[in-house]
C-alpha positions in Angstrom: -29.0 8.1 4.2 -30.1 5.5 1.7 -28.4 2.2 1.4 -27.6 2.7 -2.3 -25.7 5.9 -1.5 -23.2 4.5 0.9 -20.5 3.3 -1.5 -20.6 6.5 -3.5 -20.3 8.5 -0.3 -17.3 6.5 0.7 -15.7 7.4 -2.6 -16.6 11.1 -2.3 -13.6 13.3 -1.5 -15.4 15.3 1.2 -15.4 12.1 3.3 -11.8 11.2 2.8 -10.6 12.7 6.1 -12.9 10.4 8.1 -14.7 7.5 6.2 -15.1 5.5 9.4 -18.7 6.6 10.3 -19.7 5.5 6.8 -17.9 2.1 7.3 -19.9 1.7 10.5 -23.1 2.3 8.6 -22.0 -0.1 5.9 -21.4 -2.9 8.5 -25.1 -2.9 9.5 -25.5 -5.2 6.4 -22.4 -7.3 6.0 -23.0 -7.8 2.2 -24.7 -5.2 0.1 -25.4 -4.9 -3.6 -24.7 -1.3 -4.5 -24.0 0.2 -8.0 -23.7 -3.3 -9.5 -21.0 -4.3 -7.0 -21.3 -6.6 -4.0 -19.7 -4.7 -1.1 -18.5 -6.7 1.9 -17.5 -4.9 5.1 -17.5 -7.1 8.2 -14.3 -8.8 9.5 -15.4 -12.4 9.4 -16.9 -12.2 5.9 -14.0 -10.2 4.4 -11.5 -12.7 5.8 -13.5 -15.6 4.5 -13.6 -14.2 1.0 -9.9 -13.3 1.0 -9.3 -17.0 1.5 -12.0 -18.4 -0.8 -10.6 -20.1 -4.0 -13.8 -19.1 -5.7 -12.8 -15.5 -5.6 -10.6 -14.3 -8.5 -8.2 -11.4 -8.9 -8.2 -11.7 -12.7 -10.3 -9.0 -14.3 -10.8 -11.4 -17.3 -13.3 -13.3 -15.1 -15.5 -10.3 -14.5 -18.8 -10.4 -16.4 -20.4 -7.4 -14.9 -18.4 -4.3 -14.0 -19.4 -2.1 -11.1 -21.5 0.9 -12.1 -19.0 3.3 -10.4 -15.9 4.9 -11.7 -12.8 4.9 -9.5 -11.4 7.8 -11.6 -7.9 6.6 -12.0 -7.6 5.2 -8.5 -6.3 1.8 -9.7 -3.4 1.0 -12.0 -3.9 2.1 -15.7 -4.1 -0.4 -18.5 -0.6 -0.8 -20.1 1.1 -3.0 -22.6 2.7 -5.0 -19.8 1.2 -8.3 -18.8 -0.8 -8.3 -15.5 1.4 -8.4 -12.4 0.9 -11.4 -10.2 -1.5 -9.6 -7.8 -3.9 -9.5 -10.8 -3.6 -13.2 -11.5 -5.0 -16.4 -10.1 -3.3 -19.8 -9.5 -1.4 -21.4 -11.1 0.1 -18.3 -12.9 0.0 -16.2 -9.7 1.7 -18.9 -7.7 4.5 -19.4 -10.2 5.4 -15.7 -10.4 5.0 -15.0 -6.7 7.2 -18.1 -5.9 9.9 -16.9 -8.3 9.8 -13.3 -7.0 10.0 -14.6 -3.4 13.3 -16.5 -4.1 15.2 -13.2 -3.9 13.1 -11.5 -1.3 12.5 -13.8 1.7 12.3 -17.3 3.1 13.3 -19.9 2.4 15.9 -18.7 -0.1 16.8 -15.3 1.2 15.5 -15.4 4.8 17.7 -12.5 6.0 17.3 -10.0 3.2 15.0 -7.6 5.0 16.8 -8.1 8.3 20.2 -7.3 6.6 18.7 -4.0 5.1 18.1 -2.6 8.6 21.4 -0.7 8.7 20.7 0.8 5.2 17.1 1.7 6.1 18.4 3.5 9.2 20.9 5.4 7.2 18.3 6.6 4.7 16.0 7.7 7.5 18.8 9.5 9.3 19.9 11.4 6.1 16.3 12.5 5.4 15.7 13.8 8.9 19.1 15.6 8.9 18.0 17.3 5.6 14.7 18.6 6.9 16.1 22.2 7.4 13.7 24.7 9.0 11.6 23.2 11.7 8.9 26.0 11.6 7.0 24.1 8.9 7.8 20.6 7.7 5.8 18.7 5.1 6.4 15.2 6.4 5.1 13.7 3.1 7.3 15.7 0.7 10.4 15.7 2.9 10.3 12.3 4.5 7.5 9.7 3.9 7.5 10.0 0.1 11.3 9.8 -0.7 12.1 7.1 1.9 10.3 4.1 0.4 11.2 4.9 -3.2 14.9 5.1 -2.3 14.6 1.7 -0.5 13.1 0.2 -3.6 15.9 1.6 -5.8 18.4 0.0 -3.4 16.5 -3.3 -3.4 16.2 -3.6 -7.2 19.8 -2.4 -7.7 19.2 0.9 -9.4 22.6 2.8 -9.6 22.8 5.7 -7.2 23.3 8.1 -10.1 20.0 7.1 -11.6 17.9 7.3 -8.4 16.7 10.9 -9.1 15.3 9.8 -12.5 13.6 6.8 -10.8 12.1 9.2 -8.2 10.7 11.3 -11.1 9.0 8.3 -12.7 7.7 7.3 -9.3 6.2 10.8 -8.8 4.4 10.6 -12.1 3.1 7.1 -11.6 1.8 8.1 -8.1 0.1 11.2 -9.5 -1.8 9.0 -12.0 -3.4 7.1 -9.0 -4.4 10.4 -7.4 -6.2 12.6 -10.0 -6.8 16.3 -9.2 -10.3 17.9 -9.8 -10.5 19.6 -13.2 -7.5 17.8 -14.5 -7.7 16.7 -18.2 -7.8 12.9 -18.0 -6.4 12.6 -21.6 -3.4 14.7 -20.8 -2.9 13.0 -17.5 -2.9 9.6 -19.2 -0.5 10.8 -21.9 2.0 11.9 -19.2 1.5 8.6 -17.3 2.1 6.5 -20.4 5.2 8.5 -21.3 6.6 7.9 -17.8 5.6 4.2 -17.8 7.3 3.7 -21.2 10.5 5.5 -20.1 10.6 3.5 -16.9 10.0 0.3 -18.8 12.8 1.1 -21.3 15.2 1.9 -18.4 14.4 -1.3 -16.5 14.6 -3.4 -19.7 18.1 -2.0 -20.2 19.0 -2.6 -16.6 17.7 -6.2 -16.8 19.8 -6.9 -19.8 22.9 -5.4 -18.1 22.3 -7.5 -15.0 21.9 -10.7 -17.0 25.4 -10.1 -18.4 26.9 -8.8 -15.2 24.9 -9.8 -12.2 25.3 -8.1 -8.8 24.0 -8.7 -5.3 20.6 -7.1 -5.9 17.0 -8.3 -6.5 16.9 -7.5 -10.3 20.1 -9.5 -10.9 18.7 -12.5 -9.0 15.3 -12.4 -10.8 16.9 -11.9 -14.3 19.3 -14.8 -13.9 16.9 -17.2 -12.0 16.5 -20.7 -13.4 14.6 -23.0 -11.1 11.7 -25.5 -10.9 9.3 -22.8 -12.2 11.6 -21.9 -15.1 12.7 -18.3 -15.5 10.9 -15.0 -15.9 10.5 -13.5 -19.4 11.6 -9.9 -19.8 8.0 -8.7 -19.8 7.2 -10.6 -16.6 10.3 -9.1 -15.0 9.2 -5.6 -16.1 5.7 -6.2 -14.7 7.0 -7.4 -11.4 9.5 -4.5 -11.1 6.7 -2.0 -11.8 4.5 -3.7 -9.2 7.3 -3.4 -6.6 7.7 0.3 -7.4 4.0 1.3 -7.3 2.5 -1.1 -4.7 5.6 -1.1 -2.5 5.9 2.7 -2.5 2.4 4.0 -2.2 1.3 1.8 0.7 4.4 2.5 2.7 4.1 6.3 2.2 0.6 6.1 3.6 1.6 3.8 6.5 4.3 6.1 7.7 2.2 9.3 7.2 -1.0 8.0 8.7 1.2 6.6 11.5 2.8 9.9 12.4 -0.6 11.7 12.2 -2.1 9.1 14.6 0.8 9.4 17.0 0.6 13.2 17.0 -3.1 12.8 17.8 -2.1 10.5 20.6 0.8 12.2 22.3 0.9 9.8 25.2 1.7 6.9 22.8 4.3 9.1 21.0 6.1 9.8 24.3 6.1 6.0 25.1 7.7 5.3 21.7 10.3 8.0 22.3 11.3 6.3 25.5 11.0 2.7 24.2 11.7 2.2 20.4 10.7 -1.5 20.9 7.1 -0.3 21.1 7.3 0.4 17.4 6.4 -3.3 16.8 2.9 -3.2 18.3 2.4 0.4 17.3 2.8 -0.5 13.6 0.5 -3.5 13.9 -2.2 -1.3 15.5 -1.7 1.3 12.8 -2.3 -1.4 10.2 -5.6 -2.1 11.9 -6.6 1.4 12.8 -5.6 3.3 9.7 -4.7 0.7 7.0 -2.9 2.2 3.9 -5.2 0.2 1.6 -8.8 0.8 2.6 -10.6 -1.4 0.2 -10.0 -4.0 -2.5 -12.3 -3.3 -5.4 -10.9 -5.6 -8.1 -12.1 -9.1 -7.2 -14.8 -11.2 -8.9 -16.5 -14.5 -8.2 -15.8 -17.7 -10.2 -19.1 -19.4 -8.9 -22.2 -18.4 -7.0 -21.1 -17.8 -3.3 -23.5 -17.7 -0.4 -22.3 -15.5 2.5 -24.1 -13.8 5.4 -27.5 -14.8 3.9 -26.7 -13.3 0.4 -25.8 -15.1 -2.8 -23.2 -13.3 -4.8 -23.6 -14.5 -8.4 -20.8 -15.8 -10.6 -18.9 -13.1 -12.4 -20.0 -10.3 -10.1 -17.8 -7.4 -9.1 -16.7 -7.9 -5.5 -15.4 -5.1 -3.3 -13.8 -6.0 0.1 -13.7 -3.1 2.5 -10.8 -4.2 4.7 -10.7 -0.9 6.6 -14.3 -1.5 7.7 -13.5 -5.0 8.8 -10.6 -3.7 10.9 -13.1 -1.6 12.9 -15.7 -4.4 13.3 -16.8 -4.4 17.0 -17.7 -8.1 16.7 -13.9 -8.8 16.2 -12.1 -5.9 18.0 -13.1 -4.5 21.4 -13.5 -0.7 21.3 -12.4 -0.7 17.7 -12.3 3.1 17.2 -9.7 3.5 19.9 -6.0 3.5 18.9 -4.5 1.0 21.3 -0.9 -0.4 20.7 -1.4 -2.7 23.7 -4.3 -4.5 22.0 -4.1 -8.3 22.2 -4.7 -10.8 19.4 -4.5 -8.1 16.7 -5.1 -10.2 13.6 -5.9 -7.2 11.4 -6.5 -7.1 7.6 -4.1 -4.3 7.0 -1.9 -6.4 4.7 -4.8 -8.5 3.4 -4.8 -12.3 3.9 -4.7 -15.5 1.9 -2.7 -16.0 -1.2 -2.7 -12.3 -2.1 -1.5 -11.1 1.3 0.9 -8.3 0.9 4.1 -9.6 -0.7 6.2 -6.7 0.8 4.8 -6.8 4.3 8.1 -7.7 6.1 9.9 -4.7 4.4 7.0 -2.3 4.9 6.8 -3.2 8.6 10.5 -2.6 9.0 10.4 0.7 7.2 7.5 1.9 9.3 9.1 0.8 12.6 12.4 2.5 11.9 10.8 5.6 10.5 8.4 6.2 13.3 10.8 5.4 16.1 13.4 7.7 14.7 10.9 10.6 14.2 9.7 10.1 17.7 13.3 10.1 19.1 14.7 13.0 17.1 11.9 15.6 16.7 11.6 17.8 19.8 8.0 18.7 20.7 6.5 17.8 17.3 3.0 19.1 16.6 0.4 19.2 13.9 -0.1 22.5 12.0 -3.3 21.3 10.2 -5.8 18.8 11.5 -7.3 17.3 9.4 -4.6 17.7 6.8 -5.2 17.7 3.1 -5.9 14.2 1.9 -5.1 12.6 -1.4 -8.2 12.0 -3.6 -7.6 8.3 -3.8 -10.1 6.3 -1.7 -8.3 3.0 -2.1 -4.8 4.2 -1.1 -6.0 6.6 1.5 -3.6 9.0 3.2 -2.6 12.7 3.5 -1.2 14.4 0.4 0.6 16.8 2.8 1.2 16.6 6.5 2.4 20.0 7.8 4.1 19.7 11.2 6.5 21.8 13.3 8.9 21.0 16.1 11.3 23.0 18.3 14.5 21.2 17.3 15.9 18.1 15.8 18.1 15.9 18.0 21.3 14.4 16.5 
């Protein structure tokens, strides 16, 4: 195995089911220059760069692109302005502060907590609708519809429009996960059509909420006037699209990877069935062990940065492999073992620094409720395929389908 081949091997689909041996090889040199990208894979170095103000998330600062194609595995270019995860301070800080006024502390400290009942209701309805227990596709029947329904309720999408919203979410998700042999021109055309329709729908909903605000996030954002001013319609559309794509795809993977890991560790699954409170450390260990975002390939350097004996030049393409950092034996004891009793589990599953996952409190709550209810209600659940079929996306890594069976479903 040559050093120059590692990054490409990680992106190869044949390694999607288990990239961790490749990450271990990658960590032998904490910083590598591969395919015109600087790849960082060890915990301390990744964490340091996530907090370094000389690292930019704004693609306009990139002077040399990586010589590797992610093949649609990131958001497509659109007519919308960049969402705040693609911006640097002060623009990033202004938009993130404004979005946070209706999502969490200090303005709405109980929003996620007060959604617990609604989250539980959605989970209960999805499990009740599973039908035959001989073959259940956990992704299609549970993990996928759950988060997009939550985002609809959070934004304030009317119930009668949720099915249309689900359709757009399906198309946007498919654009991040291209199939082999698929015509990229046709795929992009379908994606842009869905993005345009979603944008027009949200623009109409924003206008309606400005005139007749309700108790939902879109109403609060569209009528907000504070120290940072108010969001333009385009900024609102970009933020809503971010919440849909980023908030949906990561949670699908967290729940699906979570159930796959629990079914591979039946002793932990049994403990969770008996003690739903164990869902808290289980979810944290899942975020370390099988993070829904495996690598961050869209950063660049604003100055020369010296790290681990390597100087990364200004304007370079910087890839942070957070999943490799989460398995770094210099930080985590016995890192390849799934251990919900692990102490001091400061993982990188939601990133860190100013771009740490905005929706982490909601994603944690969704995963805790989903996994504890699946553990409680499915009688003798088991995998039908292991490994399952994975999505092609190397960044947002998770099973495309997860076929399971169980003997019965408890009420």
